N, C-alpha and C positions, 0 to 999 in steps of 0.2 A: 255643385249645389244640390244635386239629386239626393245624396245621402242625408243632408240636412233637412231637405224638404220631406223626405220619407220619415225621418225621425220626428218631425213636428206633427205629421199626420198620425203616426202611431201613438203619440202621446196625447192625441186629441186637442192639439194646439192649432186649430184651424186658421185662426187669424194670423198667427205667426207663419204657418205654412203658406198662406196667401201672400204675405210680405216676401218670403223667400222666393216664391214662384214669380212674383212681380219683379223682384231684384234680378233674378236670372234672366227674365225677358228684357229688362232695361239694359243690363250689361251686355247681353247678346246683341241687341240692336246697336249699342254704342261701338262694340267691337267691329261689327260689320261696316258701320259708317266710317270709323277711323281707318280701317283697312282700305276702303274705297278712296277716301280723301288722300291718303299718302301712297296710294297705289302699292300697297303692301299685301296684296292678295297672293296666296300660295295655293298650290294644288292640295297640299295636306290640309290647310285651313278650309278649303272648299269642300273637303270630304268630312273633316271632323266636326265642323260647325253644325251641319244638318244632323249628324249623328248624335251630337250632344242634345240638340233641340228635341229630336225624336225620343231620346232616352228620358228626358224630363217629361214630355207629354205622355208617353206610353206608361211611365211610372205613375203619373197622376191618374190616367184612365184606369189602370189596374187597381190602384188603391181606392179610388172613388167607386169603382164597380163593386169591389169587395165590401165597401162601406154601405152599399145599397143606393148610392146617389145616381149611378148610371145603370141603365139596363145592360145586361151582358151582350146583347146583339150589337150595341154601339161599340163596345170594346172589340167585338169580333170584326166589325168593319174596319176599325182603325188598325188592328193587328194584321188582318189579311192584306190590306192595302200596302202596309209597310213591308211585309214579307215579300209580296209580289214585286214591289219596286226594287228592293235590294237584290232579290234573287235574279230578277230580270236584268239588272245592271251587270251583275257578275257574269251572267250567261252571255250577255252581249260582248263584254270584254274578252271572255274566253273564246267565243266563236269568231269574233272579228280580229282579235289581236290588237285592236285599237284602244287607246286611252280615250274614254268618252268623257267630255266635259260635264260636270254636274251643274245643271242649270234648272232651278225651280220654274215651273210654269205659273201662270196667273191663277189657274185652278188650284195648284199646289199651295200657293200662298194664301188663297181664300180658304182652303181646307185648314191650314195652320191657324188662320185667324179664328175660324168658327170653333176649332178644337180648343184654342186658348180661351175664347169667350166662355165656352161651356165649363171649363175647369175653374176659371175665375168665378163664374156665377155659382157653381157648386160650393166652392170653398167659402165664398162670401155668405152663403146661406146654410152652412153645415149644421148649425144649431137650431135652425128653423125649418119648417116644412117648405118644400119647393113649390113655388107658384105654378099654376097650370101653364103659363107662358114658357116656362123652362123647357117643356117638352118640345115646343117649336124650335127652340135653339138646338136641342139634341137632334131633331129631325133634319134641320138645316146642316148641322155638322156632319151627320151621317150621309146626307145626299151629296154634299160638296166633296166629302172625302171619297165616296164611291166614284163620283165623276172624275175627280183628279186621278184616281187610280187607273180608271179606264183610259184617261188621256195619256198617262205615262206609258201604259202598255201600247197604245197607238203610236206614240213617239218612238218607242223602242222598236216596234215592228217596222216603222218607216226607216229607221237607222239601219236595221238589219237588211231590209229590202234593197237599199241603195249601196250596200257593201257586200262584196262576195266574201263569205267566211273563209278563213285560212284552211279549215278542214276540207274544203272543196277545191283548193288550188292544186 
């Protein structure tokens, strides 16, 4: 749904973009719920689902930053966190030789919630000026995103600390 979402924003159909964004969020939630109910979770799904979520969120943050709705420093925090997490994950896999389960933390889920809320709020108000309270939502999203990034780095270092990397065997 990312291309449809971006097409709606590029044509300044913000209400439609909001509907597409909402539909993507609902179907993503349903997909995860059905997978858990029927115990149909796969390792590929555990990798691709967060990747698709991040692709949608990062696309939204980039387009909304270009449109002037988000300050560039918020986009920077979101991008740096995601790059650090993905790079750290692949480095851990490389150095340990282990397949590391992808499990979001509570801070990671809170980060996603605040990022989603910021995108929804921005899309809902694209044609009007943003209220002052919107800045608090952006600050909260930035703070929780930063905190979750640090938490994932901490978890990765713990994982590495308790396993002897293959390169040292």
